[in-house]
mmJSON file of the N, C-alpha and C atoms, coordinates in Angstrom:
{"data_MODEL":{"atom_site":{
"group_PDB":["ATOM","ATOM","ATOM","ATOM","ATOM","ATOM","ATOM","ATOM","ATOM","ATOM","ATOM","ATOM","ATOM","ATOM","ATOM","ATOM","ATOM","ATOM","ATOM","ATOM","ATOM","ATOM","ATOM","ATOM","ATOM","ATOM","ATOM","ATOM","ATOM","ATOM","ATOM","ATOM","ATOM","ATOM","ATOM","ATOM","ATOM","ATOM","ATOM","ATOM","ATOM","ATOM","ATOM","ATOM","ATOM","ATOM","ATOM","ATOM","ATOM","ATOM","ATOM","ATOM","ATOM","ATOM","ATOM","ATOM","ATOM","ATOM","ATOM","ATOM","ATOM","ATOM","ATOM","ATOM","ATOM","ATOM","ATOM","ATOM","ATOM","ATOM","ATOM","ATOM","ATOM","ATOM","ATOM","ATOM","ATOM","ATOM","ATOM","ATOM","ATOM","ATOM","ATOM","ATOM","ATOM","ATOM","ATOM","ATOM","ATOM","ATOM","ATOM","ATOM","ATOM","ATOM","ATOM","ATOM","ATOM","ATOM","ATOM","ATOM","ATOM","ATOM","ATOM","ATOM","ATOM","ATOM","ATOM","ATOM","ATOM","ATOM","ATOM","ATOM","ATOM","ATOM","ATOM","ATOM","ATOM","ATOM","ATOM","ATOM","ATOM","ATOM","ATOM","ATOM","ATOM","ATOM","ATOM","ATOM","ATOM","ATOM","ATOM","ATOM","ATOM","ATOM","ATOM","ATOM","ATOM","ATOM","ATOM","ATOM","ATOM","ATOM","ATOM","ATOM","ATOM","ATOM","ATOM","ATOM","ATOM","ATOM","ATOM","ATOM","ATOM","ATOM","ATOM","ATOM","ATOM","ATOM","ATOM","ATOM","ATOM","ATOM","ATOM","ATOM","ATOM","ATOM","ATOM","ATOM","ATOM","ATOM","ATOM","ATOM","ATOM","ATOM","ATOM","ATOM","ATOM","ATOM","ATOM","ATOM","ATOM","ATOM","ATOM","ATOM","ATOM","ATOM","ATOM","ATOM","ATOM","ATOM","ATOM","ATOM","ATOM","ATOM","ATOM","ATOM","ATOM","ATOM","ATOM","ATOM","ATOM","ATOM","ATOM","ATOM","ATOM","ATOM","ATOM"],
"id":[1,2,3,4,5,6,7,8,9,10,11,12,13,14,15,16,17,18,19,20,21,22,23,24,25,26,27,28,29,30,31,32,33,34,35,36,37,38,39,40,41,42,43,44,45,46,47,48,49,50,51,52,53,54,55,56,57,58,59,60,61,62,63,64,65,66,67,68,69,70,71,72,73,74,75,76,77,78,79,80,81,82,83,84,85,86,87,88,89,90,91,92,93,94,95,96,97,98,99,100,101,102,103,104,105,106,107,108,109,110,111,112,113,114,115,116,117,118,119,120,121,122,123,124,125,126,127,128,129,130,131,132,133,134,135,136,137,138,139,140,141,142,143,144,145,146,147,148,149,150,151,152,153,154,155,156,157,158,159,160,161,162,163,164,165,166,167,168,169,170,171,172,173,174,175,176,177,178,179,180,181,182,183,184,185,186,187,188,189,190,191,192,193,194,195,196,197,198,199,200,201,202,203,204,205,206,207],
"type_symbol":["N","C","C","N","C","C","N","C","C","N","C","C","N","C","C","N","C","C","N","C","C","N","C","C","N","C","C","N","C","C","N","C","C","N","C","C","N","C","C","N","C","C","N","C","C","N","C","C","N","C","C","N","C","C","N","C","C","N","C","C","N","C","C","N","C","C","N","C","C","N","C","C","N","C","C","N","C","C","N","C","C","N","C","C","N","C","C","N","C","C","N","C","C","N","C","C","N","C","C","N","C","C","N","C","C","N","C","C","N","C","C","N","C","C","N","C","C","N","C","C","N","C","C","N","C","C","N","C","C","N","C","C","N","C","C","N","C","C","N","C","C","N","C","C","N","C","C","N","C","C","N","C","C","N","C","C","N","C","C","N","C","C","N","C","C","N","C","C","N","C","C","N","C","C","N","C","C","N","C","C","N","C","C","N","C","C","N","C","C","N","C","C","N","C","C","N","C","C","N","C","C","N","C","C","N","C","C"],
"label_atom_id":["N","CA","C","N","CA","C","N","CA","C","N","CA","C","N","CA","C","N","CA","C","N","CA","C","N","CA","C","N","CA","C","N","CA","C","N","CA","C","N","CA","C","N","CA","C","N","CA","C","N","CA","C","N","CA","C","N","CA","C","N","CA","C","N","CA","C","N","CA","C","N","CA","C","N","CA","C","N","CA","C","N","CA","C","N","CA","C","N","CA","C","N","CA","C","N","CA","C","N","CA","C","N","CA","C","N","CA","C","N","CA","C","N","CA","C","N","CA","C","N","CA","C","N","CA","C","N","CA","C","N","CA","C","N","CA","C","N","CA","C","N","CA","C","N","CA","C","N","CA","C","N","CA","C","N","CA","C","N","CA","C","N","CA","C","N","CA","C","N","CA","C","N","CA","C","N","CA","C","N","CA","C","N","CA","C","N","CA","C","N","CA","C","N","CA","C","N","CA","C","N","CA","C","N","CA","C","N","CA","C","N","CA","C","N","CA","C","N","CA","C","N","CA","C","N","CA","C","N","CA","C","N","CA","C","N","CA","C","N","CA","C"],
"label_alt_id":[null,null,null,null,null,null,null,null,null,null,null,null,null,null,null,null,null,null,null,null,null,null,null,null,null,null,null,null,null,null,null,null,null,null,null,null,null,null,null,null,null,null,null,null,null,null,null,null,null,null,null,null,null,null,null,null,null,null,null,null,null,null,null,null,null,null,null,null,null,null,null,null,null,null,null,null,null,null,null,null,null,null,null,null,null,null,null,null,null,null,null,null,null,null,null,null,null,null,null,null,null,null,null,null,null,null,null,null,null,null,null,null,null,null,null,null,null,null,null,null,null,null,null,null,null,null,null,null,null,null,null,null,null,null,null,null,null,null,null,null,null,null,null,null,null,null,null,null,null,null,null,null,null,null,null,null,null,null,null,null,null,null,null,null,null,null,null,null,null,null,null,null,null,null,null,null,null,null,null,null,null,null,null,null,null,null,null,null,null,null,null,null,null,null,null,null,null,null,null,null,null,null,null,null,null,null,null],
"label_comp_id":["MET","MET","MET","THR","THR","THR","THR","THR","THR","THR","THR","THR","THR","THR","THR","PHE","PHE","PHE","LEU","LEU","LEU","VAL","VAL","VAL","PRO","PRO","PRO","GLY","GLY","GLY","MET","MET","MET","THR","THR","THR","CYS","CYS","CYS","GLY","GLY","GLY","HIS","HIS","HIS","CYS","CYS","CYS","THR","THR","THR","SER","SER","SER","ALA","ALA","ALA","VAL","VAL","VAL","THR","THR","THR","ASP","ASP","ASP","GLU","GLU","GLU","LEU","LEU","LEU","SER","SER","SER","LYS","LYS","LYS","ILE","ILE","ILE","ASN","ASN","ASN","GLY","GLY","GLY","VAL","VAL","VAL","THR","THR","THR","LYS","LYS","LYS","VAL","VAL","VAL","ASP","ASP","ASP","VAL","VAL","VAL","ASP","ASP","ASP","LEU","LEU","LEU","GLU","GLU","GLU","SER","SER","SER","LYS","LYS","LYS","LYS","LYS","LYS","VAL","VAL","VAL","LYS","LYS","LYS","ILE","ILE","ILE","GLU","GLU","GLU","SER","SER","SER","ASP","ASP","ASP","VAL","VAL","VAL","ALA","ALA","ALA","VAL","VAL","VAL","ASP","ASP","ASP","TRP","TRP","TRP","GLN","GLN","GLN","ILE","ILE","ILE","ILE","ILE","ILE","VAL","VAL","VAL","ASP","ASP","ASP","ALA","ALA","ALA","ILE","ILE","ILE","ASP","ASP","ASP","GLU","GLU","GLU","ALA","ALA","ALA","GLY","GLY","GLY","PHE","PHE","PHE","GLU","GLU","GLU","ALA","ALA","ALA","VAL","VAL","VAL","VAL","VAL","VAL","SER","SER","SER"],
"label_asym_id":["A","A","A","A","A","A","A","A","A","A","A","A","A","A","A","A","A","A","A","A","A","A","A","A","A","A","A","A","A","A","A","A","A","A","A","A","A","A","A","A","A","A","A","A","A","A","A","A","A","A","A","A","A","A","A","A","A","A","A","A","A","A","A","A","A","A","A","A","A","A","A","A","A","A","A","A","A","A","A","A","A","A","A","A","A","A","A","A","A","A","A","A","A","A","A","A","A","A","A","A","A","A","A","A","A","A","A","A","A","A","A","A","A","A","A","A","A","A","A","A","A","A","A","A","A","A","A","A","A","A","A","A","A","A","A","A","A","A","A","A","A","A","A","A","A","A","A","A","A","A","A","A","A","A","A","A","A","A","A","A","A","A","A","A","A","A","A","A","A","A","A","A","A","A","A","A","A","A","A","A","A","A","A","A","A","A","A","A","A","A","A","A","A","A","A","A","A","A","A","A","A","A","A","A","A","A","A"],
"label_entity_id":["1","1","1","1","1","1","1","1","1","1","1","1","1","1","1","1","1","1","1","1","1","1","1","1","1","1","1","1","1","1","1","1","1","1","1","1","1","1","1","1","1","1","1","1","1","1","1","1","1","1","1","1","1","1","1","1","1","1","1","1","1","1","1","1","1","1","1","1","1","1","1","1","1","1","1","1","1","1","1","1","1","1","1","1","1","1","1","1","1","1","1","1","1","1","1","1","1","1","1","1","1","1","1","1","1","1","1","1","1","1","1","1","1","1","1","1","1","1","1","1","1","1","1","1","1","1","1","1","1","1","1","1","1","1","1","1","1","1","1","1","1","1","1","1","1","1","1","1","1","1","1","1","1","1","1","1","1","1","1","1","1","1","1","1","1","1","1","1","1","1","1","1","1","1","1","1","1","1","1","1","1","1","1","1","1","1","1","1","1","1","1","1","1","1","1","1","1","1","1","1","1","1","1","1","1","1","1"],
"label_seq_id":[1,1,1,2,2,2,3,3,3,4,4,4,5,5,5,6,6,6,7,7,7,8,8,8,9,9,9,10,10,10,11,11,11,12,12,12,13,13,13,14,14,14,15,15,15,16,16,16,17,17,17,18,18,18,19,19,19,20,20,20,21,21,21,22,22,22,23,23,23,24,24,24,25,25,25,26,26,26,27,27,27,28,28,28,29,29,29,30,30,30,31,31,31,32,32,32,33,33,33,34,34,34,35,35,35,36,36,36,37,37,37,38,38,38,39,39,39,40,40,40,41,41,41,42,42,42,43,43,43,44,44,44,45,45,45,46,46,46,47,47,47,48,48,48,49,49,49,50,50,50,51,51,51,52,52,52,53,53,53,54,54,54,55,55,55,56,56,56,57,57,57,58,58,58,59,59,59,60,60,60,61,61,61,62,62,62,63,63,63,64,64,64,65,65,65,66,66,66,67,67,67,68,68,68,69,69,69],
"pdbx_PDB_ins_code":[null,null,null,null,null,null,null,null,null,null,null,null,null,null,null,null,null,null,null,null,null,null,null,null,null,null,null,null,null,null,null,null,null,null,null,null,null,null,null,null,null,null,null,null,null,null,null,null,null,null,null,null,null,null,null,null,null,null,null,null,null,null,null,null,null,null,null,null,null,null,null,null,null,null,null,null,null,null,null,null,null,null,null,null,null,null,null,null,null,null,null,null,null,null,null,null,null,null,null,null,null,null,null,null,null,null,null,null,null,null,null,null,null,null,null,null,null,null,null,null,null,null,null,null,null,null,null,null,null,null,null,null,null,null,null,null,null,null,null,null,null,null,null,null,null,null,null,null,null,null,null,null,null,null,null,null,null,null,null,null,null,null,null,null,null,null,null,null,null,null,null,null,null,null,null,null,null,null,null,null,null,null,null,null,null,null,null,null,null,null,null,null,null,null,null,null,null,null,null,null,null,null,null,null,null,null,null],
"Cartn_x":[58.281,59.141,60.565,61.245,62.621,63.506,64.663,65.627,66.93,67.466,68.726,69.629,70.905,71.854,73.012,73.364,74.48,75.401,76.671,77.624,77.699,77.71,77.873,78.989,80.242,81.384,81.59,81.031,81.266,80.42,79.48,78.62,79.411,79.285,80.036,79.201,77.943,77.165,75.666,74.898,73.452,72.865,73.467,72.998,73.154,74.251,74.485,73.377,73.068,72.039,70.685,70.391,69.124,69.04,70.124,70.141,69.924,70.604,70.468,69.061,68.564,67.221,66.171,66.28,65.31,65.276,66.437,66.477,65.934,66.314,65.857,64.364,63.833,62.406,61.528,62.11,61.369,61.145,61.871,61.785,60.47,59.744,58.497,58.736,57.93,58.025,58.837,59.679,60.49,59.577,59.608,58.746,59.515,60.832,61.625,63.083,63.706,65.136,65.771,66.794,67.499,68.971,69.435,70.823,71.573,72.672,73.523,74.823,74.948,76.112,77.414,77.394,78.613,79.185,78.316,78.778,78.783,78.174,78.056,77.142,76.246,75.336,73.961,73.371,72.014,71.195,70.127,69.242,67.921,67.491,66.26,65.289,64.08,63.023,62.014,61.524,60.546,59.508,58.322,57.271,57.353,58.255,58.556,60.067,60.575,62.01,62.321,63.343,63.761,65.108,65.206,66.453,67.571,68.677,69.777,70.321,70.246,70.771,69.953,68.66,67.818,68.263,68.594,69.063,70.409,71.322,72.649,72.514,71.622,71.417,70.86,69.958,69.384,70.461,71.312,72.397,73.371,73.623,74.464,73.832,72.528,71.808,71.953,72.07,72.272,73.719,74.603,75.985,76.969,76.572,77.421,77.547,78.519,78.733,78.33,77.563,77.107,77.954,78.123,78.841,77.914,77.636,76.762,77.482,76.79,77.412,76.779],
"Cartn_y":[108.893,108.765,108.485,107.634,107.266,107.71,108.282,108.686,107.935,107.368,106.633,107.186,107.39,107.913,106.932,106.706,105.834,106.571,106.199,106.637,105.539,105.936,104.993,105.554,105.305,105.958,105.607,104.531,104.119,104.84,105.656,106.357,107.455,107.487,108.478,109.229,108.809,109.436,109.354,109.937,109.924,108.523,107.657,106.27,105.594,105.875,105.314,105.728,107.011,107.505,106.898,106.735,106.122,104.666,103.936,102.52,102.369,103.187,103.126,103.542,104.624,105.098,104.046,103.435,102.425,101.244,100.738,99.585,99.936,101.094,101.477,101.77,102.269,102.584,101.34,100.187,98.919,98.397,98.926,98.43,98.884,97.936,98.257,99.258,100.3,101.307,102.531,102.418,103.561,104.565,105.807,106.849,107.86,107.973,108.939,108.496,108.668,108.379,109.633,110.141,111.339,110.98,111.007,110.651,111.921,112.188,113.338,112.807,112.917,112.355,113.009,114.308,115.023,114.53,114.376,113.932,112.416,111.73,110.264,109.773,110.636,110.261,109.91,108.905,108.485,108.581,109.359,109.508,108.829,107.975,107.219,107.585,107.96,108.218,107.089,106.64,105.553,105.793,105.219,105.386,104.343,103.381,102.378,102.172,101.636,101.334,100.215,100.434,99.444,98.894,97.578,96.916,97.392,97.844,98.389,97.373,96.076,95.053,94.981,95.237,95.265,96.41,97.541,98.695,98.394,97.833,97.477,96.483,95.501,94.509,95.147,96.111,96.799,97.608,98.274,99.041,98.088,96.944,95.917,95.415,95.229,94.786,95.788,97.064,98.121,98.15,97.378,97.285,98.117,98.526,99.399,98.878,99.423,99.074,100.261,99.99,101.043,101.038,102.242,102.426,103.223,102.72,103.439,104.711,105.856,107.124,107.688],
"Cartn_z":[96.691,95.54,96.004,95.26,95.551,94.395,94.717,93.699,93.925,92.864,92.915,91.82,92.149,91.165,90.992,89.736,89.392,88.445,88.456,87.437,86.387,85.134,84.031,83.147,83.544,82.897,81.431,80.937,79.553,78.517,78.929,77.967,77.257,75.919,75.159,74.121,73.903,72.823,73.1,72.213,72.338,72.263,71.458,71.385,72.74,73.42,74.752,75.727,75.729,76.649,76.313,75.039,74.634,75.081,74.908,75.292,76.799,77.585,79.04,79.456,78.882,79.204,78.865,77.702,77.28,78.248,78.634,79.54,80.93,81.445,82.779,82.803,81.709,81.64,81.68,81.402,81.426,82.848,83.812,85.192,85.821,86.41,87.093,88.208,88.229,89.271,88.892,87.856,87.428,86.724,87.194,86.632,85.789,86.02,85.265,85.235,84.075,83.915,83.345,84.022,83.571,83.4,82.152,81.846,81.472,82.175,81.874,81.294,79.986,79.293,79.738,79.977,80.354,81.688,82.687,84.011,84.143,83.162,83.161,84.278,84.761,85.85,85.305,85.932,85.611,86.891,86.833,87.986,87.653,88.556,88.36,89.462,89.074,90.045,89.922,91.073,91.068,92.152,91.938,92.924,94.031,93.875,94.904,94.926,96.007,96.072,95.074,94.265,93.279,93.728,93.772,94.171,93.248,93.842,93.037,92.056,92.393,91.487,90.201,90.279,89.082,88.179,88.773,88.005,87.364,88.145,87.622,86.472,86.623,85.568,84.297,84.444,83.283,82.552,83.308,82.692,81.994,82.609,81.992,80.69,80.711,79.511,78.37,78.729,77.727,77.218,77.864,77.408,78.197,79.413,80.221,81.642,82.36,83.757,84.623,85.67,86.582,87.834,88.392,89.644,90.55,91.741,92.666,93.096,92.99,93.377,94.622],
"occupancy":[1.0,1.0,1.0,1.0,1.0,1.0,1.0,1.0,1.0,1.0,1.0,1.0,1.0,1.0,1.0,1.0,1.0,1.0,1.0,1.0,1.0,1.0,1.0,1.0,1.0,1.0,1.0,1.0,1.0,1.0,1.0,1.0,1.0,1.0,1.0,1.0,1.0,1.0,1.0,1.0,1.0,1.0,1.0,1.0,1.0,1.0,1.0,1.0,1.0,1.0,1.0,1.0,1.0,1.0,1.0,1.0,1.0,1.0,1.0,1.0,1.0,1.0,1.0,1.0,1.0,1.0,1.0,1.0,1.0,1.0,1.0,1.0,1.0,1.0,1.0,1.0,1.0,1.0,1.0,1.0,1.0,1.0,1.0,1.0,1.0,1.0,1.0,1.0,1.0,1.0,1.0,1.0,1.0,1.0,1.0,1.0,1.0,1.0,1.0,1.0,1.0,1.0,1.0,1.0,1.0,1.0,1.0,1.0,1.0,1.0,1.0,1.0,1.0,1.0,1.0,1.0,1.0,1.0,1.0,1.0,1.0,1.0,1.0,1.0,1.0,1.0,1.0,1.0,1.0,1.0,1.0,1.0,1.0,1.0,1.0,1.0,1.0,1.0,1.0,1.0,1.0,1.0,1.0,1.0,1.0,1.0,1.0,1.0,1.0,1.0,1.0,1.0,1.0,1.0,1.0,1.0,1.0,1.0,1.0,1.0,1.0,1.0,1.0,1.0,1.0,1.0,1.0,1.0,1.0,1.0,1.0,1.0,1.0,1.0,1.0,1.0,1.0,1.0,1.0,1.0,1.0,1.0,1.0,1.0,1.0,1.0,1.0,1.0,1.0,1.0,1.0,1.0,1.0,1.0,1.0,1.0,1.0,1.0,1.0,1.0,1.0,1.0,1.0,1.0,1.0,1.0,1.0],
"B_iso_or_equiv":[0.0,0.0,0.0,0.0,0.0,0.0,0.0,0.0,0.0,0.0,0.0,0.0,0.0,0.0,0.0,0.0,0.0,0.0,0.0,0.0,0.0,0.0,0.0,0.0,0.0,0.0,0.0,0.0,0.0,0.0,0.0,0.0,0.0,0.0,0.0,0.0,0.0,0.0,0.0,0.0,0.0,0.0,0.0,0.0,0.0,0.0,0.0,0.0,0.0,0.0,0.0,0.0,0.0,0.0,0.0,0.0,0.0,0.0,0.0,0.0,0.0,0.0,0.0,0.0,0.0,0.0,0.0,0.0,0.0,0.0,0.0,0.0,0.0,0.0,0.0,0.0,0.0,0.0,0.0,0.0,0.0,0.0,0.0,0.0,0.0,0.0,0.0,0.0,0.0,0.0,0.0,0.0,0.0,0.0,0.0,0.0,0.0,0.0,0.0,0.0,0.0,0.0,0.0,0.0,0.0,0.0,0.0,0.0,0.0,0.0,0.0,0.0,0.0,0.0,0.0,0.0,0.0,0.0,0.0,0.0,0.0,0.0,0.0,0.0,0.0,0.0,0.0,0.0,0.0,0.0,0.0,0.0,0.0,0.0,0.0,0.0,0.0,0.0,0.0,0.0,0.0,0.0,0.0,0.0,0.0,0.0,0.0,0.0,0.0,0.0,0.0,0.0,0.0,0.0,0.0,0.0,0.0,0.0,0.0,0.0,0.0,0.0,0.0,0.0,0.0,0.0,0.0,0.0,0.0,0.0,0.0,0.0,0.0,0.0,0.0,0.0,0.0,0.0,0.0,0.0,0.0,0.0,0.0,0.0,0.0,0.0,0.0,0.0,0.0,0.0,0.0,0.0,0.0,0.0,0.0,0.0,0.0,0.0,0.0,0.0,0.0,0.0,0.0,0.0,0.0,0.0,0.0],
"pdbx_formal_charge":[null,null,null,null,null,null,null,null,null,null,null,null,null,null,null,null,null,null,null,null,null,null,null,null,null,null,null,null,null,null,null,null,null,null,null,null,null,null,null,null,null,null,null,null,null,null,null,null,null,null,null,null,null,null,null,null,null,null,null,null,null,null,null,null,null,null,null,null,null,null,null,null,null,null,null,null,null,null,null,null,null,null,null,null,null,null,null,null,null,null,null,null,null,null,null,null,null,null,null,null,null,null,null,null,null,null,null,null,null,null,null,null,null,null,null,null,null,null,null,null,null,null,null,null,null,null,null,null,null,null,null,null,null,null,null,null,null,null,null,null,null,null,null,null,null,null,null,null,null,null,null,null,null,null,null,null,null,null,null,null,null,null,null,null,null,null,null,null,null,null,null,null,null,null,null,null,null,null,null,null,null,null,null,null,null,null,null,null,null,null,null,null,null,null,null,null,null,null,null,null,null,null,null,null,null,null,null],
"auth_seq_id":[1,1,1,2,2,2,3,3,3,4,4,4,5,5,5,6,6,6,7,7,7,8,8,8,9,9,9,10,10,10,11,11,11,12,12,12,13,13,13,14,14,14,15,15,15,16,16,16,17,17,17,18,18,18,19,19,19,20,20,20,21,21,21,22,22,22,23,23,23,24,24,24,25,25,25,26,26,26,27,27,27,28,28,28,29,29,29,30,30,30,31,31,31,32,32,32,33,33,33,34,34,34,35,35,35,36,36,36,37,37,37,38,38,38,39,39,39,40,40,40,41,41,41,42,42,42,43,43,43,44,44,44,45,45,45,46,46,46,47,47,47,48,48,48,49,49,49,50,50,50,51,51,51,52,52,52,53,53,53,54,54,54,55,55,55,56,56,56,57,57,57,58,58,58,59,59,59,60,60,60,61,61,61,62,62,62,63,63,63,64,64,64,65,65,65,66,66,66,67,67,67,68,68,68,69,69,69],
"auth_comp_id":["MET","MET","MET","THR","THR","THR","THR","THR","THR","THR","THR","THR","THR","THR","THR","PHE","PHE","PHE","LEU","LEU","LEU","VAL","VAL","VAL","PRO","PRO","PRO","GLY","GLY","GLY","MET","MET","MET","THR","THR","THR","CYS","CYS","CYS","GLY","GLY","GLY","HIS","HIS","HIS","CYS","CYS","CYS","THR","THR","THR","SER","SER","SER","ALA","ALA","ALA","VAL","VAL","VAL","THR","THR","THR","ASP","ASP","ASP","GLU","GLU","GLU","LEU","LEU","LEU","SER","SER","SER","LYS","LYS","LYS","ILE","ILE","ILE","ASN","ASN","ASN","GLY","GLY","GLY","VAL","VAL","VAL","THR","THR","THR","LYS","LYS","LYS","VAL","VAL","VAL","ASP","ASP","ASP","VAL","VAL","VAL","ASP","ASP","ASP","LEU","LEU","LEU","GLU","GLU","GLU","SER","SER","SER","LYS","LYS","LYS","LYS","LYS","LYS","VAL","VAL","VAL","LYS","LYS","LYS","ILE","ILE","ILE","GLU","GLU","GLU","SER","SER","SER","ASP","ASP","ASP","VAL","VAL","VAL","ALA","ALA","ALA","VAL","VAL","VAL","ASP","ASP","ASP","TRP","TRP","TRP","GLN","GLN","GLN","ILE","ILE","ILE","ILE","ILE","ILE","VAL","VAL","VAL","ASP","ASP","ASP","ALA","ALA","ALA","ILE","ILE","ILE","ASP","ASP","ASP","GLU","GLU","GLU","ALA","ALA","ALA","GLY","GLY","GLY","PHE","PHE","PHE","GLU","GLU","GLU","ALA","ALA","ALA","VAL","VAL","VAL","VAL","VAL","VAL","SER","SER","SER"],
"auth_asym_id":["A","A","A","A","A","A","A","A","A","A","A","A","A","A","A","A","A","A","A","A","A","A","A","A","A","A","A","A","A","A","A","A","A","A","A","A","A","A","A","A","A","A","A","A","A","A","A","A","A","A","A","A","A","A","A","A","A","A","A","A","A","A","A","A","A","A","A","A","A","A","A","A","A","A","A","A","A","A","A","A","A","A","A","A","A","A","A","A","A","A","A","A","A","A","A","A","A","A","A","A","A","A","A","A","A","A","A","A","A","A","A","A","A","A","A","A","A","A","A","A","A","A","A","A","A","A","A","A","A","A","A","A","A","A","A","A","A","A","A","A","A","A","A","A","A","A","A","A","A","A","A","A","A","A","A","A","A","A","A","A","A","A","A","A","A","A","A","A","A","A","A","A","A","A","A","A","A","A","A","A","A","A","A","A","A","A","A","A","A","A","A","A","A","A","A","A","A","A","A","A","A","A","A","A","A","A","A"],
"auth_atom_id":["N","CA","C","N","CA","C","N","CA","C","N","CA","C","N","CA","C","N","CA","C","N","CA","C","N","CA","C","N","CA","C","N","CA","C","N","CA","C","N","CA","C","N","CA","C","N","CA","C","N","CA","C","N","CA","C","N","CA","C","N","CA","C","N","CA","C","N","CA","C","N","CA","C","N","CA","C","N","CA","C","N","CA","C","N","CA","C","N","CA","C","N","CA","C","N","CA","C","N","CA","C","N","CA","C","N","CA","C","N","CA","C","N","CA","C","N","CA","C","N","CA","C","N","CA","C","N","CA","C","N","CA","C","N","CA","C","N","CA","C","N","CA","C","N","CA","C","N","CA","C","N","CA","C","N","CA","C","N","CA","C","N","CA","C","N","CA","C","N","CA","C","N","CA","C","N","CA","C","N","CA","C","N","CA","C","N","CA","C","N","CA","C","N","CA","C","N","CA","C","N","CA","C","N","CA","C","N","CA","C","N","CA","C","N","CA","C","N","CA","C","N","CA","C","N","CA","C","N","CA","C","N","CA","C","N","CA","C","N","CA","C"],
"pdbx_PDB_model_num":[1,1,1,1,1,1,1,1,1,1,1,1,1,1,1,1,1,1,1,1,1,1,1,1,1,1,1,1,1,1,1,1,1,1,1,1,1,1,1,1,1,1,1,1,1,1,1,1,1,1,1,1,1,1,1,1,1,1,1,1,1,1,1,1,1,1,1,1,1,1,1,1,1,1,1,1,1,1,1,1,1,1,1,1,1,1,1,1,1,1,1,1,1,1,1,1,1,1,1,1,1,1,1,1,1,1,1,1,1,1,1,1,1,1,1,1,1,1,1,1,1,1,1,1,1,1,1,1,1,1,1,1,1,1,1,1,1,1,1,1,1,1,1,1,1,1,1,1,1,1,1,1,1,1,1,1,1,1,1,1,1,1,1,1,1,1,1,1,1,1,1,1,1,1,1,1,1,1,1,1,1,1,1,1,1,1,1,1,1,1,1,1,1,1,1,1,1,1,1,1,1,1,1,1,1,1,1]
}}}
């Protein structure tokens, strides 16, 4: 299992967390998405290594900018 953590500073509400979670859950290999609105951190667990650019693109698709933490 691989775990990757990103900061998504633009998230401000439950809709934000849902949008990010929905987009990241579409990525092949992602098994769990944990979004912490208070810390602005997104933790992704996957059963295979996922290219960080795919994750960044998914977060962008949700309308936010990701920062590798």
